[in-house]
DOKE-64240 format. One record per residue (C-alpha): residue number from 1; y negated, z, x. Coordinates in Angstrom, 3 decimals. Layout:
<NUM,<Y,Z,X>>
...
//
This chain:
<1,<0.133,-0.250,0.167>>
<2,<-3.278,-0.830,1.332>>
<3,<-6.302,1.902,1.561>>
<4,<-8.943,1.019,-0.502>>
<5,<-11.860,-1.155,0.947>>
<6,<-9.497,-1.093,4.631>>
<7,<-8.962,-4.605,6.554>>
<8,<-5.343,-4.657,4.824>>
<9,<-7.154,-4.128,0.963>>
<10,<-10.015,-6.993,2.101>>
<11,<-6.816,-9.444,3.323>>
<12,<-5.029,-8.258,-0.351>>
<13,<-8.054,-8.777,-2.232>>
<14,<-8.728,-12.063,-0.430>>
<15,<-5.175,-13.669,-0.913>>
<16,<-5.016,-12.642,-4.777>>
<17,<-8.168,-14.389,-5.025>>
<18,<-6.798,-17.295,-3.207>>
<19,<-4.180,-17.335,-5.579>>
<20,<-6.217,-17.093,-8.926>>
<21,<-6.189,-20.472,-10.972>>
<22,<-8.762,-18.257,-12.983>>
<23,<-10.963,-17.367,-10.379>>
<24,<-10.884,-21.159,-8.869>>
<25,<-11.564,-21.819,-12.993>>
<26,<-14.559,-19.475,-13.793>>
<27,<-16.436,-19.845,-10.573>>
<28,<-16.358,-23.221,-10.198>>
<29,<-20.664,-24.097,-10.444>>
<30,<-21.136,-20.426,-8.740>>
<31,<-23.046,-20.116,-5.049>>
<32,<-23.388,-16.255,-4.837>>
<33,<-23.326,-13.600,-2.672>>
<34,<-23.189,-10.074,-3.164>>
<35,<-23.821,-7.171,-1.036>>
<36,<-21.921,-4.199,-1.246>>
<37,<-22.661,-0.959,0.055>>
<38,<-20.301,2.297,-0.373>>
<39,<-21.904,5.366,0.468>>
<40,<-20.471,8.522,1.632>>
<41,<-16.922,7.200,2.403>>
<42,<-14.558,9.513,3.564>>
<43,<-14.950,7.138,7.260>>
<44,<-18.821,6.587,6.717>>
<45,<-20.552,3.977,4.922>>
<46,<-18.790,0.886,4.086>>
<47,<-20.679,-2.371,3.646>>
<48,<-19.024,-5.859,2.697>>
<49,<-19.820,-9.003,1.161>>
<50,<-18.719,-10.836,-1.650>>
<51,<-18.984,-14.444,-1.527>>
<52,<-18.448,-16.936,-4.680>>
<53,<-18.604,-20.208,-3.497>>
<54,<-17.796,-23.035,-5.935>>
<55,<-14.402,-21.855,-6.977>>
<56,<-13.424,-19.805,-3.960>>
<57,<-14.058,-16.210,-3.561>>
<58,<-13.943,-14.207,-0.223>>
<59,<-14.516,-10.599,0.210>>
<60,<-15.687,-9.647,3.891>>
<61,<-16.242,-6.574,5.834>>
<62,<-20.149,-6.032,6.771>>
<63,<-23.170,-7.441,6.085>>
<64,<-24.614,-10.771,4.806>>
<65,<-28.377,-11.313,6.001>>
<66,<-28.110,-14.194,2.905>>
<67,<-27.027,-11.982,0.295>>
<68,<-28.611,-12.703,-3.301>>
<69,<-28.149,-9.145,-4.596>>
<70,<-27.243,-5.818,-3.000>>
<71,<-25.116,-3.113,-4.964>>
<72,<-25.085,-0.208,-4.083>>
<73,<-23.204,3.004,-4.811>>
<74,<-21.468,6.396,-3.796>>
<75,<-17.772,6.686,-2.527>>
<76,<-16.842,8.362,-5.974>>
<77,<-18.209,5.933,-7.838>>
<78,<-16.790,2.770,-6.266>>
<79,<-13.323,4.995,-6.042>>
<80,<-14.040,5.143,-9.949>>
<81,<-14.962,1.761,-10.805>>
<82,<-12.001,0.486,-8.698>>
<83,<-9.843,2.366,-10.292>>
<84,<-10.812,1.154,-13.819>>
<85,<-12.189,4.990,-14.850>>
<86,<-15.775,4.104,-14.978>>
<87,<-16.718,1.021,-16.181>>
<88,<-19.144,-1.272,-14.145>>
<89,<-21.961,-1.476,-17.258>>
<90,<-21.388,2.391,-17.689>>
<91,<-22.216,3.119,-13.866>>
<92,<-25.057,1.106,-13.518>>
<93,<-26.585,2.474,-17.077>>
<94,<-26.345,5.492,-15.915>>
<95,<-27.928,4.756,-12.401>>
<96,<-24.790,5.344,-10.159>>
<97,<-25.019,1.940,-9.538>>
<98,<-28.185,0.463,-8.193>>
<99,<-28.454,-2.892,-7.496>>
<100,<-31.557,-4.974,-5.628>>
<101,<-32.894,-8.709,-5.196>>
<102,<-32.084,-11.644,-6.974>>
<103,<-30.640,-10.034,-10.127>>
<104,<-31.382,-12.846,-12.337>>
<105,<-28.721,-14.664,-10.179>>
<106,<-26.193,-12.143,-10.589>>
<107,<-26.924,-12.116,-14.234>>
<108,<-26.742,-15.833,-14.896>>
<109,<-22.746,-15.473,-13.269>>
<110,<-22.039,-12.164,-14.847>>
<111,<-19.608,-14.302,-16.762>>
<112,<-18.114,-16.418,-14.457>>
<113,<-17.154,-13.155,-12.174>>
<114,<-14.963,-11.951,-15.155>>
<115,<-12.052,-13.516,-13.533>>
<116,<-12.413,-10.981,-10.699>>
<117,<-12.049,-7.866,-12.496>>
<118,<-8.376,-9.799,-13.328>>
<119,<-7.810,-9.180,-9.525>>
<120,<-9.007,-5.850,-8.882>>
<121,<-6.974,-4.398,-11.888>>
<122,<-3.632,-6.124,-10.616>>
<123,<-4.486,-4.775,-6.500>>
<124,<-4.882,-0.712,-8.572>>
<125,<-1.156,-0.648,-8.237>>
<126,<-1.216,-1.626,-4.668>>
<127,<-4.115,0.505,-3.259>>
<128,<-4.290,4.627,-2.151>>
<129,<-7.393,5.614,-2.731>>
//
């Protein structure tokens, strides 16, 4: 089992995304980079980028200087969302998730990114937190 936000977990996410016909279809018209910042993780803050490029999705550790949007959340929120215990909209509305940058681009792509939820839901069973 891969530990959440470890290199092994990123590899699992990328394999699952590459194998998902739904992601290929849903994101065919999307070109977006989301910088994720998770604060207070057991090994310190974690930064990674979700790159959506017209039918492909890759998740890579580190910063992406050209990210359209930055999403910041603490470790407890990130793990609750990843486990399916806390819906992302509820976390956002309660201020547990902060979004900066070109939020309009993210909102425009919101419907196209729903396939990502399916990929992450499938990985929950194979992830340790």
